[in-house]
Z-matrix of the N, CA and C atoms (Angstrom, degrees):
N
C 1 1.467
C 2 1.521 1 109.87
N 3 1.315 2 116.34 1 138.75
C 4 1.457 3 120.42 2 174.22
C 5 1.517 4 110.32 3 -58.87
N 6 1.320 5 115.80 4 139.70
C 7 1.461 6 119.23 5 179.92
C 8 1.512 7 111.66 6 -64.77
N 9 1.329 8 118.13 7 -20.24
C 10 1.458 9 120.55 8 -177.40
C 11 1.515 10 112.75 9 -93.53
N 12 1.331 11 118.38 10 -15.03
C 13 1.460 12 119.24 11 -172.86
C 14 1.529 13 113.90 12 -60.18
N 15 1.342 14 120.35 13 -46.78
C 16 1.465 15 118.95 14 177.68
C 17 1.520 16 112.80 15 -59.08
N 18 1.324 17 117.45 16 -37.29
C 19 1.463 18 120.34 17 178.73
C 20 1.519 19 110.93 18 -67.11
N 21 1.339 20 117.17 19 -34.97
C 22 1.462 21 120.68 20 -179.47
C 23 1.514 22 110.79 21 -65.80
N 24 1.326 23 119.30 22 -47.19
C 25 1.458 24 120.03 23 -178.67
C 26 1.525 25 110.31 24 -66.23
N 27 1.317 26 118.04 25 -35.42
C 28 1.469 27 118.87 26 177.29
C 29 1.526 28 110.68 27 -65.10
N 30 1.315 29 117.41 28 -41.45
C 31 1.461 30 120.38 29 178.92
C 32 1.526 31 110.74 30 -62.97
N 33 1.320 32 117.14 31 -40.22
C 34 1.466 33 120.98 32 178.06
C 35 1.518 34 110.61 33 -62.54
N 36 1.320 35 117.10 34 -46.34
C 37 1.466 36 120.63 35 -177.84
C 38 1.520 37 112.15 36 -65.80
N 39 1.310 38 117.33 37 -28.45
C 40 1.462 39 120.29 38 -179.97
C 41 1.537 40 113.07 39 -78.49
N 42 1.310 41 117.89 40 -8.85
C 43 1.466 42 119.94 41 -175.27
C 44 1.525 43 113.26 42 -66.41
N 45 1.325 44 116.59 43 -33.54
C 46 1.463 45 120.65 44 -177.58
C 47 1.520 46 109.32 45 -142.51
N 48 1.339 47 118.04 46 148.29
C 49 1.463 48 119.55 47 179.23
C 50 1.515 49 113.37 48 -68.51
N 51 1.324 50 116.47 49 -22.28
C 52 1.468 51 120.65 50 178.51
C 53 1.519 52 109.02 51 -126.68
N 54 1.327 53 116.06 52 132.43
C 55 1.458 54 122.85 53 171.22
C 56 1.526 55 106.96 54 -96.93
N 57 1.328 56 118.87 55 106.48
C 58 1.462 57 120.14 56 -179.15
C 59 1.528 58 110.65 57 -66.67
N 60 1.326 59 115.58 58 130.44
C 61 1.460 60 121.56 59 176.14
C 62 1.530 61 106.31 60 -102.88
N 63 1.329 62 115.72 61 109.55
C 64 1.458 63 121.51 62 -167.86
C 65 1.521 64 109.89 63 -117.48
N 66 1.329 65 115.71 64 128.10
C 67 1.462 66 121.73 65 173.37
C 68 1.519 67 108.23 66 -108.77
N 69 1.319 68 115.71 67 121.02
C 70 1.457 69 122.56 68 -173.64
C 71 1.527 70 110.06 69 -104.75
N 72 1.326 71 116.16 70 128.53
C 73 1.459 72 120.76 71 175.70
C 74 1.525 73 111.92 72 -95.23
N 75 1.326 74 116.78 73 -27.73
C 76 1.461 75 123.01 74 -178.22
C 77 1.521 76 107.66 75 -130.12
N 78 1.325 77 117.21 76 110.68
C 79 1.467 78 121.16 77 -173.51
C 80 1.525 79 112.60 78 -61.57
N 81 1.327 80 118.47 79 -22.24
C 82 1.464 81 119.47 80 -179.47
C 83 1.522 82 111.97 81 -68.09
N 84 1.328 83 117.46 82 -19.39
C 85 1.468 84 120.21 83 179.08
C 86 1.527 85 112.29 84 -84.92
N 87 1.330 86 117.38 85 -15.00
C 88 1.464 87 120.79 86 -170.88
C 89 1.524 88 113.85 87 -58.56
N 90 1.348 89 120.34 88 -46.99
C 91 1.469 90 118.61 89 179.87
C 92 1.525 91 112.83 90 -61.66
N 93 1.332 92 117.79 91 -36.03
C 94 1.462 93 119.88 92 178.95
C 95 1.527 94 111.35 93 -67.96
N 96 1.336 95 116.67 94 -36.26
C 97 1.470 96 120.03 95 174.82
C 98 1.523 97 109.46 96 -60.32
N 99 1.324 98 116.62 97 -49.24
C 100 1.466 99 121.05 98 -178.24
C 101 1.527 100 111.00 99 -62.90
N 102 1.318 101 117.58 100 -41.67
C 103 1.469 102 120.14 101 179.65
C 104 1.519 103 111.28 102 -63.50
N 105 1.331 104 117.85 103 -40.46
C 106 1.461 105 120.58 104 178.92
C 107 1.524 106 111.14 105 -63.76
N 108 1.331 107 116.70 106 -40.07
C 109 1.464 108 120.21 107 177.57
C 110 1.529 109 110.65 108 -62.74
N 111 1.322 110 116.50 109 -44.74
C 112 1.463 111 120.77 110 -179.62
C 113 1.532 112 110.33 111 -62.92
N 114 1.319 113 117.55 112 -43.79
C 115 1.470 114 120.09 113 179.00
C 116 1.527 115 110.89 114 -60.81
N 117 1.335 116 116.82 115 -31.94
C 118 1.460 117 120.75 116 179.06
C 119 1.517 118 113.94 117 -81.25
N 120 1.325 119 117.65 118 -6.61
C 121 1.451 120 120.65 119 177.27
C 122 1.507 121 115.38 120 103.00
N 123 1.330 122 117.80 121 7.69
C 124 1.462 123 122.35 122 177.71
C 125 1.523 124 108.70 123 -94.30
N 126 1.316 125 116.78 124 132.34
C 127 1.461 126 121.10 125 -172.35
C 128 1.528 127 114.23 126 -113.07
N 129 1.324 128 117.24 127 7.40
C 130 1.461 129 121.15 128 -179.97
C 131 1.517 130 109.22 129 -135.69
N 132 1.324 131 116.13 130 156.42
C 133 1.465 132 121.08 131 175.19
C 134 1.524 133 108.55 132 -151.63
N 135 1.320 134 115.60 133 139.30
C 136 1.463 135 122.32 134 173.41
C 137 1.520 136 107.60 135 -114.86
N 138 1.315 137 116.85 136 112.58
C 139 1.462 138 122.39 137 177.55
C 140 1.519 139 107.87 138 -97.42
N 141 1.319 140 117.08 139 118.74
C 142 1.459 141 120.03 140 -175.70
C 143 1.522 142 110.79 141 -75.33
N 144 1.323 143 114.85 142 154.35
C 145 1.461 144 121.67 143 176.11
C 146 1.527 145 110.46 144 -97.69
N 147 1.323 146 116.27 145 34.06
C 148 1.469 147 120.32 146 -176.78
C 149 1.526 148 112.94 147 -84.52
N 150 1.317 149 117.82 148 -12.88
C 151 1.462 150 121.42 149 -178.26
C 152 1.530 151 109.20 150 -127.35
N 153 1.328 152 117.60 151 161.65
C 154 1.459 153 119.94 152 176.40
C 155 1.523 154 113.13 153 -61.19
N 156 1.340 155 116.67 154 -20.09
C 157 1.464 156 120.10 155 -179.72
C 158 1.522 157 112.86 156 -82.73
N 159 1.315 158 118.22 157 -4.30
C 160 1.455 159 120.18 158 -174.22
C 161 1.518 160 114.09 159 -59.93
N 162 1.322 161 117.09 160 -53.08
C 163 1.469 162 120.16 161 -178.62
C 164 1.530 163 111.97 162 -67.68
N 165 1.340 164 119.90 163 -44.50
C 166 1.465 165 118.45 164 174.97
C 167 1.526 166 112.72 165 -60.24
N 168 1.341 167 117.18 166 -34.22
C 169 1.460 168 120.03 167 177.19
C 170 1.527 169 111.01 168 -64.29
N 171 1.328 170 117.09 169 -42.40
C 172 1.464 171 120.58 170 176.35
C 173 1.532 172 110.46 171 -59.64
N 174 1.319 173 116.47 172 -44.29
C 175 1.462 174 120.50 173 179.86
C 176 1.525 175 111.25 174 -60.82
N 177 1.326 176 116.43 175 -42.72
C 178 1.461 177 120.45 176 -177.79
C 179 1.526 178 111.41 177 -66.61
N 180 1.329 179 116.91 178 -41.87
C 181 1.471 180 119.70 179 179.44
C 182 1.522 181 110.59 180 -67.89
N 183 1.324 182 116.52 181 -43.09
C 184 1.470 183 119.66 182 179.42
C 185 1.519 184 110.79 183 -59.11
N 186 1.300 185 116.58 184 -35.97
C 187 1.461 186 121.15 185 -177.53
C 188 1.533 187 112.19 186 -78.12
N 189 1.347 188 117.29 187 -39.04
C 190 1.458 189 120.77 188 -168.83
C 191 1.528 190 114.56 189 -106.39
N 192 1.338 191 118.38 190 -21.11
C 193 1.475 192 120.44 191 -178.03
C 194 1.533 193 108.37 192 -132.05
N 195 1.320 194 117.76 193 64.66
C 196 1.467 195 120.33 194 -174.43
C 197 1.516 196 113.75 195 -68.15
N 198 1.334 197 117.59 196 -13.93
C 199 1.460 198 119.33 197 -177.73
C 200 1.528 199 113.24 198 -76.45
N 201 1.329 200 118.49 199 -12.09
C 202 1.464 201 119.85 200 179.10
C 203 1.527 202 109.10 201 -94.47
N 204 1.344 203 116.63 202 141.26
C 205 1.473 204 121.13 203 175.10
C 206 1.518 205 107.58 204 -73.82
N 207 1.317 206 116.44 205 116.59
C 208 1.460 207 122.44 206 -167.83
C 209 1.517 208 111.26 207 -103.58
N 210 1.326 209 115.65 208 119.40
C 211 1.449 210 121.07 209 179.70
C 212 1.513 211 112.43 210 -117.18
N 213 1.315 212 115.77 211 150.90
C 214 1.459 213 122.79 212 172.99
C 215 1.515 214 108.52 213 -103.29
N 216 1.319 215 116.96 214 128.86
C 217 1.457 216 121.40 215 179.82
C 218 1.519 217 112.27 216 -106.92
N 219 1.330 218 116.14 217 170.47
C 220 1.467 219 123.01 218 -176.97
C 221 1.526 220 110.63 219 55.61
N 222 1.316 221 115.49 220 41.89
C 223 1.465 222 121.78 221 176.39
C 224 1.525 223 107.78 222 -83.80
N 225 1.337 224 115.78 223 118.22
C 226 1.457 225 120.81 224 -171.69
C 227 1.521 226 114.09 225 -114.83
N 228 1.326 227 117.73 226 -9.47
C 229 1.472 228 119.92 227 -172.84
C 230 1.517 229 110.15 228 -152.64
N 231 1.331 230 114.55 229 168.65
C 232 1.456 231 119.76 230 174.94
C 233 1.523 232 110.56 231 -63.06
N 234 1.329 233 117.06 232 -33.81
C 235 1.461 234 120.22 233 177.40
C 236 1.524 235 110.88 234 -63.94
N 237 1.323 236 117.04 235 -39.24
C 238 1.475 237 120.39 236 176.21
C 239 1.520 238 110.77 237 -62.63
N 240 1.326 239 116.46 238 -40.83
C 241 1.467 240 120.12 239 178.26
C 242 1.525 241 111.36 240 -60.04
N 243 1.322 242 115.88 241 -45.50
C 244 1.469 243 119.83 242 179.59
C 245 1.516 244 111.43 243 -64.00
N 246 1.328 245 116.19 244 -42.97
C 247 1.464 246 119.96 245 -179.59
C 248 1.525 247 111.03 246 -64.44
N 249 1.336 248 117.06 247 -39.79
C 250 1.470 249 121.11 248 179.18
C 251 1.517 250 110.80 249 -64.50
N 252 1.335 251 116.47 250 -42.80
C 253 1.461 252 120.27 251 178.15
C 254 1.525 253 111.00 252 -63.35
N 255 1.324 254 116.75 253 -43.00
C 256 1.460 255 120.92 254 179.62
C 257 1.527 256 111.39 255 -64.44
N 258 1.336 257 116.53 256 -29.69
C 259 1.464 258 120.93 257 -179.52
C 260 1.522 259 113.08 258 -79.39
N 261 1.334 260 117.33 259 -10.97
C 262 1.458 261 120.25 260 177.32
C 263 1.508 262 115.76 261 108.06
N 264 1.334 263 117.54 262 6.31
C 265 1.469 264 119.78 263 177.73
C 266 1.528 265 109.94 264 -68.11
N 267 1.332 266 115.92 265 151.61
C 268 1.461 267 120.78 266 176.13
C 269 1.524 268 111.94 267 -106.53
N 270 1.338 269 116.81 268 -14.23
C 271 1.460 270 119.70 269 174.73
C 272 1.519 271 109.47 270 -149.48
N 273 1.325 272 115.29 271 165.68
C 274 1.455 273 121.44 272 -177.55
C 275 1.520 274 109.49 273 -135.35
N 276 1.333 275 115.28 274 149.56
C 277 1.461 276 122.29 275 -177.51
C 278 1.524 277 108.52 276 -133.99
N 279 1.326 278 116.20 277 137.91
C 280 1.464 279 121.67 278 177.83
C 281 1.522 280 110.64 279 -117.41
N 282 1.342 281 117.45 280 156.54
C 283 1.469 282 120.50 281 174.60
C 284 1.525 283 112.77 282 -82.27
N 285 1.325 284 116.39 283 -6.17
C 286 1.460 285 122.83 284 178.27
C 287 1.512 286 107.80 285 -157.98
N 288 1.311 287 116.84 286 -155.34
C 289 1.462 288 119.90 287 174.75
C 290 1.521 289 108.68 288 -159.57
N 291 1.330 290 114.77 289 152.51
C 292 1.461 291 122.14 290 174.10
C 293 1.521 292 107.16 291 -133.37
N 294 1.322 293 118.64 292 156.44
C 295 1.466 294 119.48 293 176.74
C 296 1.531 295 112.43 294 -54.30
N 297 1.337 296 116.74 295 -39.94
C 298 1.465 297 119.69 296 -178.96
C 299 1.519 298 111.44 297 -65.70
N 300 1.319 299 117.19 298 -39.92
C 301 1.457 300 120.52 299 -179.32
C 302 1.527 301 111.43 300 -71.52
N 303 1.310 302 116.71 301 -39.34
C 304 1.466 303 120.18 302 175.85
C 305 1.520 304 110.88 303 -60.12
N 306 1.326 305 116.35 304 -41.50
C 307 1.466 306 120.78 305 -179.95
C 308 1.528 307 110.79 306 -68.46
N 309 1.334 308 116.95 307 -43.81
C 310 1.459 309 120.23 308 -179.07
C 311 1.523 310 111.30 309 -64.29
N 312 1.325 311 116.54 310 -40.69
C 313 1.458 312 119.83 311 179.99
C 314 1.521 313 111.34 312 -67.24
N 315 1.324 314 117.03 313 -37.35
C 316 1.460 315 120.58 314 179.54
C 317 1.519 316 111.64 315 -63.48
N 318 1.320 317 116.74 316 -30.35
C 319 1.461 318 121.00 317 -178.97
C 320 1.522 319 112.65 318 -92.76
N 321 1.335 320 117.10 319 -5.02
C 322 1.456 321 120.58 320 -174.29
C 323 1.514 322 113.50 321 -96.84
N 324 1.343 323 116.49 322 -178.78
C 325 1.459 324 121.36 323 -174.40
C 326 1.525 325 115.11 324 -87.33
N 327 1.340 326 117.45 325 -9.59
C 328 1.461 327 119.96 326 -173.86
C 329 1.524 328 111.93 327 -97.99
N 330 1.323 329 116.31 328 141.92
C 331 1.465 330 119.93 329 165.35
C 332 1.525 331 107.00 330 -64.01
N 333 1.316 332 117.58 331 142.16
C 334 1.464 333 120.19 332 -169.22
C 335 1.518 334 111.46 333 -131.55
N 336 1.352 335 114.94 334 135.44
C 337 1.455 336 122.40 335 176.70
C 338 1.520 337 108.57 336 -118.20
N 339 1.347 338 117.80 337 98.93
C 340 1.461 339 120.03 338 175.69
C 341 1.524 340 109.78 339 -78.84
N 342 1.318 341 115.29 340 161.33
C 343 1.459 342 119.93 341 179.10
C 344 1.520 343 110.76 342 -109.77
N 345 1.326 344 114.06 343 148.83
C 346 1.463 345 120.78 344 176.45
C 347 1.525 346 108.59 345 -135.56
N 348 1.332 347 114.96 346 158.57
C 349 1.462 348 120.25 347 175.66
C 350 1.517 349 111.85 348 -132.69
N 351 1.352 350 117.11 349 -6.06
C 352 1.461 351 121.69 350 -177.34
C 353 1.525 352 110.12 351 -140.40
N 354 1.325 353 115.37 352 164.82
C 355 1.467 354 120.71 353 176.48
C 356 1.522 355 111.18 354 -64.07
N 357 1.325 356 117.52 355 -36.59
C 358 1.466 357 120.25 356 179.97
C 359 1.524 358 110.85 357 -64.57
N 360 1.331 359 117.41 358 -42.44
C 361 1.463 360 120.56 359 177.16
C 362 1.521 361 110.96 360 -64.17
N 363 1.320 362 115.83 361 -38.12
C 364 1.461 363 120.02 362 177.28
C 365 1.525 364 110.74 363 -62.80
N 366 1.331 365 117.78 364 -42.30
C 367 1.460 366 120.88 365 178.79
C 368 1.524 367 111.74 366 -62.33
N 369 1.319 368 117.36 367 -39.24
C 370 1.462 369 120.77 368 177.41
C 371 1.529 370 110.83 369 -63.63
N 372 1.328 371 116.53 370 -41.83
C 373 1.452 372 120.09 371 179.10
C 374 1.514 373 112.46 372 -66.47
N 375 1.306 374 116.96 373 -41.36
C 376 1.466 375 120.62 374 177.55
C 377 1.528 376 110.85 375 -63.64
N 378 1.315 377 116.12 376 -41.85
C 379 1.464 378 120.40 377 178.83
C 380 1.535 379 110.99 378 -62.06
N 381 1.328 380 116.12 379 -32.42
C 382 1.467 381 120.63 380 179.58
C 383 1.522 382 112.81 381 -79.18
N 384 1.343 383 116.89 382 -3.84
C 385 1.456 384 119.91 383 175.27
C 386 1.509 385 115.90 384 105.07
N 387 1.332 386 117.39 385 3.35
C 388 1.459 387 120.94 386 179.87
C 389 1.524 388 110.49 387 -93.25
N 390 1.333 389 117.02 388 152.19
C 391 1.463 390 118.78 389 173.49
C 392 1.528 391 112.27 390 -133.86
N 393 1.325 392 118.00 391 -5.38
C 394 1.465 393 122.09 392 174.71
C 395 1.528 394 108.84 393 -112.64
N 396 1.324 395 115.30 394 134.20
C 397 1.460 396 120.42 395 -174.73
C 398 1.522 397 111.16 396 -140.13
N 399 1.306 398 114.76 397 149.17
C 400 1.458 399 121.48 398 166.86
C 401 1.525 400 107.39 399 -85.42
N 402 1.315 401 118.32 400 129.17
C 403 1.463 402 121.47 401 171.84
C 404 1.520 403 106.26 402 -94.29
N 405 1.340 404 116.82 403 115.92
C 406 1.461 405 120.57 404 -173.78
C 407 1.524 406 110.52 405 -148.41
N 408 1.339 407 116.47 406 138.74
C 409 1.461 408 128.77 407 -9.74
C 410 1.525 409 109.87 408 -80.16
N 411 1.297 410 117.14 409 115.21
C 412 1.465 411 122.52 410 -164.30
C 413 1.526 412 113.34 411 -53.57
N 414 1.319 413 117.15 412 -56.70
C 415 1.463 414 119.27 413 -175.86
C 416 1.518 415 111.56 414 -62.90
N 417 1.323 416 117.54 415 -36.95
C 418 1.460 417 121.46 416 -176.01
C 419 1.519 418 112.79 417 -70.96
N 420 1.346 419 117.31 418 -28.04
C 421 1.467 420 119.30 419 -176.37
C 422 1.524 421 113.34 420 -100.87
N 423 1.310 422 118.30 421 6.72
C 424 1.457 423 120.38 422 175.53
C 425 1.509 424 115.75 423 128.77
N 426 1.324 425 117.51 424 -15.78
C 427 1.452 426 121.56 425 172.12
C 428 1.520 427 114.49 426 52.58
N 429 1.307 428 115.14 427 -127.66
C 430 1.461 429 121.66 428 -175.58
C 431 1.525 430 111.12 429 -61.94
N 432 1.317 431 117.12 430 -40.50
C 433 1.469 432 119.95 431 -179.52
C 434 1.525 433 111.06 432 -62.09
N 435 1.320 434 117.53 433 -41.21
C 436 1.466 435 120.42 434 179.30
C 437 1.527 436 110.70 435 -68.09
N 438 1.309 437 117.59 436 -42.81
C 439 1.465 438 120.51 437 179.25
C 440 1.524 439 111.02 438 -60.67
N 441 1.327 440 117.29 439 -40.54
C 442 1.462 441 120.66 440 177.09
C 443 1.524 442 110.67 441 -64.90
N 444 1.322 443 116.78 442 -38.74
C 445 1.462 444 120.59 443 -179.04
C 446 1.524 445 112.10 444 -68.76
N 447 1.337 446 117.23 445 -32.10
C 448 1.453 447 121.07 446 -179.54
C 449 1.528 448 112.88 447 -78.32
N 450 1.318 449 116.96 448 -18.27
C 451 1.468 450 120.32 449 -172.13
C 452 1.525 451 112.71 450 -63.52
N 453 1.309 452 118.12 451 -43.18
C 454 1.471 453 119.73 452 -175.42
C 455 1.530 454 113.26 453 -71.13
N 456 1.346 455 119.46 454 -49.31
C 457 1.460 456 118.09 455 -179.46
C 458 1.524 457 114.06 456 -74.52
N 459 1.340 458 116.82 457 -19.35
C 460 1.465 459 120.36 458 -177.34
C 461 1.533 460 110.11 459 -130.52
N 462 1.336 461 117.63 460 65.47
C 463 1.469 462 119.88 461 -174.17
C 464 1.522 463 113.54 462 -66.42
N 465 1.337 464 117.19 463 -18.84
C 466 1.469 465 120.29 464 -178.83
C 467 1.520 466 112.98 465 -82.85
N 468 1.323 467 118.07 466 -13.99
C 469 1.465 468 121.51 467 -174.52
C 470 1.522 469 111.31 468 -82.10
N 471 1.329 470 115.27 469 140.89
C 472 1.461 471 122.44 470 176.36
C 473 1.521 472 108.34 471 -127.02
N 474 1.337 473 115.75 472 152.80
C 475 1.461 474 119.54 473 -167.95
C 476 1.526 475 113.15 474 -134.76
N 477 1.334 476 112.23 475 152.43
C 478 1.463 477 123.11 476 165.87
C 479 1.526 478 106.04 477 -121.91
N 480 1.331 479 118.94 478 87.11
C 481 1.464 480 120.09 479 179.43
C 482 1.528 481 110.70 480 -67.41
N 483 1.321 482 115.19 481 138.87
C 484 1.462 483 122.00 482 -176.97
C 485 1.519 484 108.59 483 -144.39
N 486 1.331 485 115.72 484 138.26
C 487 1.459 486 120.09 485 179.13
C 488 1.511 487 111.06 486 112.12
N 489 1.324 488 116.91 487 106.85
C 490 1.459 489 121.03 488 -179.12
C 491 1.511 490 114.05 489 81.78
N 492 1.336 491 117.29 490 15.57
C 493 1.460 492 121.86 491 179.58
C 494 1.521 493 108.44 492 -106.44
N 495 1.330 494 116.15 493 141.06
C 496 1.457 495 121.62 494 -177.70
C 497 1.527 496 108.96 495 -139.53
N 498 1.317 497 115.80 496 176.31
C 499 1.459 498 120.28 497 177.03
C 500 1.526 499 111.12 498 -59.37
N 501 1.332 500 116.18 499 -29.44
C 502 1.467 501 120.53 500 -176.45
C 503 1.529 502 113.09 501 -73.58
N 504 1.322 503 118.51 502 -30.30
C 505 1.468 504 119.28 503 -176.41
C 506 1.526 505 114.37 504 -117.47
N 507 1.343 506 117.65 505 1.49
C 508 1.469 507 118.28 506 -173.57
C 509 1.518 508 112.94 507 -65.20
N 510 1.334 509 118.03 508 -31.40
C 511 1.459 510 119.45 509 -177.47
C 512 1.526 511 111.36 510 -63.65
N 513 1.332 512 117.13 511 -31.91
C 514 1.465 513 120.19 512 177.96
C 515 1.524 514 110.82 513 -63.55
N 516 1.327 515 116.82 514 -31.86
C 517 1.461 516 120.94 515 176.30
C 518 1.525 517 110.59 516 -77.91
N 519 1.325 518 116.78 517 -45.09
C 520 1.461 519 120.36 518 -176.36
C 521 1.524 520 112.44 519 -65.07
N 522 1.321 521 117.27 520 -22.66
C 523 1.458 522 120.33 521 178.30
C 524 1.535 523 112.63 522 -72.09
N 525 1.330 524 117.55 523 -14.68
C 526 1.463 525 120.59 524 -179.17
C 527 1.526 526 109.73 525 -77.44
N 528 1.326 527 118.79 526 134.99
C 529 1.471 528 120.74 527 -176.22
C 530 1.515 529 114.57 528 -66.73
N 531 1.329 530 118.82 529 -20.60
C 532 1.465 531 120.16 530 -179.81
C 533 1.533 532 112.69 531 -96.06
N 534 1.330 533 117.29 532 10.29
C 535 1.465 534 121.75 533 178.15
C 536 1.525 535 109.32 534 -107.27
N 537 1.331 536 116.03 535 122.04
C 538 1.467 537 121.53 536 178.89
C 539 1.519 538 111.71 537 -87.11
N 540 1.326 539 116.55 538 -36.87
C 541 1.453 540 122.55 539 179.12
C 542 1.522 541 106.78 540 -166.20
N 543 1.310 542 117.03 541 176.22
C 544 1.460 543 120.85 542 173.82
C 545 1.521 544 108.35 543 -121.95
N 546 1.319 545 115.96 544 154.83
C 547 1.452 546 120.79 545 175.50
C 548 1.510 547 109.85 546 -104.54
N 549 1.327 548 115.59 547 145.64
C 550 1.454 549 117.58 548 -179.91
C 551 1.508 550 113.42 549 -164.22
N 552 1.324 551 115.50 550 148.48
C 553 1.455 552 121.52 551 179.60
C 554 1.515 553 112.87 552 -95.17
N 555 1.350 554 117.19 553 -7.72
C 556 1.459 555 118.57 554 -175.96
C 557 1.527 556 112.70 555 -69.09
N 558 1.330 557 118.32 556 -16.86
C 559 1.459 558 119.93 557 -179.68
C 560 1.527 559 112.55 558 -73.28
N 561 1.307 560 117.47 559 -21.18
C 562 1.466 561 120.21 560 -179.04
C 563 1.522 562 109.70 561 -138.86
N 564 1.334 563 117.29 562 69.03
C 565 1.463 564 119.64 563 -178.92
C 566 1.525 565 110.84 564 -62.60
N 567 1.330 566 117.81 565 140.72
C 568 1.461 567 120.44 566 179.98
C 569 1.532 568 113.35 567 -53.84
N 570 1.322 569 117.03 568 -35.34
C 571 1.470 570 119.38 569 -179.01
C 572 1.527 571 111.40 570 -64.84
N 573 1.341 572 116.55 571 -39.23
C 574 1.467 573 119.50 572 178.02
C 575 1.522 574 110.98 573 -67.41
N 576 1.320 575 115.85 574 -39.53
C 577 1.464 576 119.40 575 179.11
C 578 1.521 577 110.01 576 -65.48
N 579 1.330 578 116.53 577 -43.51
C 580 1.464 579 120.39 578 -179.03
C 581 1.521 580 111.65 579 -62.69
N 582 1.342 581 115.97 580 -36.39
C 583 1.467 582 120.20 581 179.76
C 584 1.522 583 112.71 582 -86.99
N 585 1.326 584 116.37 583 -2.32
C 586 1.471 585 123.13 584 179.65
C 587 1.536 586 111.59 585 55.81
N 588 1.322 587 114.11 586 42.49
C 589 1.470 588 120.01 587 179.77
C 590 1.528 589 108.75 588 -88.91
N 591 1.323 590 115.76 589 74.94
C 592 1.459 591 120.81 590 -174.03
C 593 1.519 592 111.94 591 -69.80
N 594 1.314 593 118.35 592 -29.58
C 595 1.466 594 120.49 593 177.82
C 596 1.522 595 110.89 594 -64.77
N 597 1.327 596 116.82 595 -42.80
C 598 1.467 597 120.55 596 178.96
C 599 1.531 598 110.55 597 -67.05
N 600 1.324 599 116.10 598 -40.25
C 601 1.458 600 119.52 599 178.40
C 602 1.531 601 110.16 600 -63.37
N 603 1.320 602 117.07 601 -41.21
C 604 1.467 603 120.70 602 176.94
C 605 1.524 604 110.90 603 -61.40
N 606 1.338 605 117.10 604 -40.18
C 607 1.467 606 120.55 605 179.77
C 608 1.525 607 111.06 606 -64.80
N 609 1.335 608 117.55 607 -40.68
C 610 1.467 609 120.64 608 176.57
C 611 1.524 610 110.65 609 -62.18
N 612 1.327 611 115.94 610 -41.67
C 613 1.465 612 120.17 611 179.32
C 614 1.523 613 111.13 612 -64.12
N 615 1.330 614 116.81 613 -41.78
C 616 1.461 615 120.54 614 -179.13
C 617 1.523 616 110.85 615 -64.09
N 618 1.328 617 116.58 616 -38.92
C 619 1.465 618 120.34 617 178.29
C 620 1.522 619 110.31 618 -64.01
N 621 1.331 620 115.95 619 -44.22
C 622 1.456 621 119.95 620 179.38
C 623 1.518 622 112.20 621 -66.35
N 624 1.323 623 116.81 622 -37.56
C 625 1.461 624 120.75 623 -177.24
C 626 1.524 625 112.05 624 -64.49
N 627 1.314 626 117.38 625 -22.56
C 628 1.471 627 121.71 626 179.21
C 629 1.519 628 112.59 627 -87.55
N 630 1.326 629 117.82 628 7.05
C 631 1.472 630 121.27 629 -172.10
C 632 1.504 631 114.89 630 -89.49
N 633 1.333 632 118.11 631 -8.32
C 634 1.460 633 118.89 632 -177.29
C 635 1.519 634 110.79 633 -67.63
N 636 1.339 635 117.85 634 134.81
C 637 1.467 636 120.17 635 177.99
C 638 1.535 637 111.16 636 -60.30
N 639 1.343 638 117.62 637 149.16
C 640 1.469 639 120.07 638 178.01
C 641 1.520 640 112.09 639 -66.32
């Protein structure tokens, strides 16, 4: 693993209190989604690879909104990592992790955020050289209580909890010293994207951007 890669993903996660997790159905809307987030003060975006529009959406954002830190989400394989890099992503996020994926990401060009749900998975990730992790699905696996429990035995680990987090409870997560940001899909609801309500999306982003603790 590059000696700088862990520092790069941490710097990306620190850019905004919320990492928007965005699923795009129509790639032509992707640049407008990214622009609305930027206008609202959000500097990162995770575009999932859950739809056929995922990779074209990454390409469109990389081309038209270069000021946003562009991530590919739902990365499940080394092939996904390569495709995300080719599409212009600067980082990648997985819903879990495997030894093969950890190894492939360490040798690849993208900053990488693997996911964990247990202390054992966290130990495997730390052993592989990572120190930033997505906790997923955060609320289902213990949320704030689990993050507090992991803090003492793993003081070097930092997290982006995702899953079951909303504008109403995100501050409780952000107040934890081992949380860099939270991930969430509420910043870019599919209905708003479909209706091209960029003003509303910008307002959601602005509200989230003000959530970082002083």
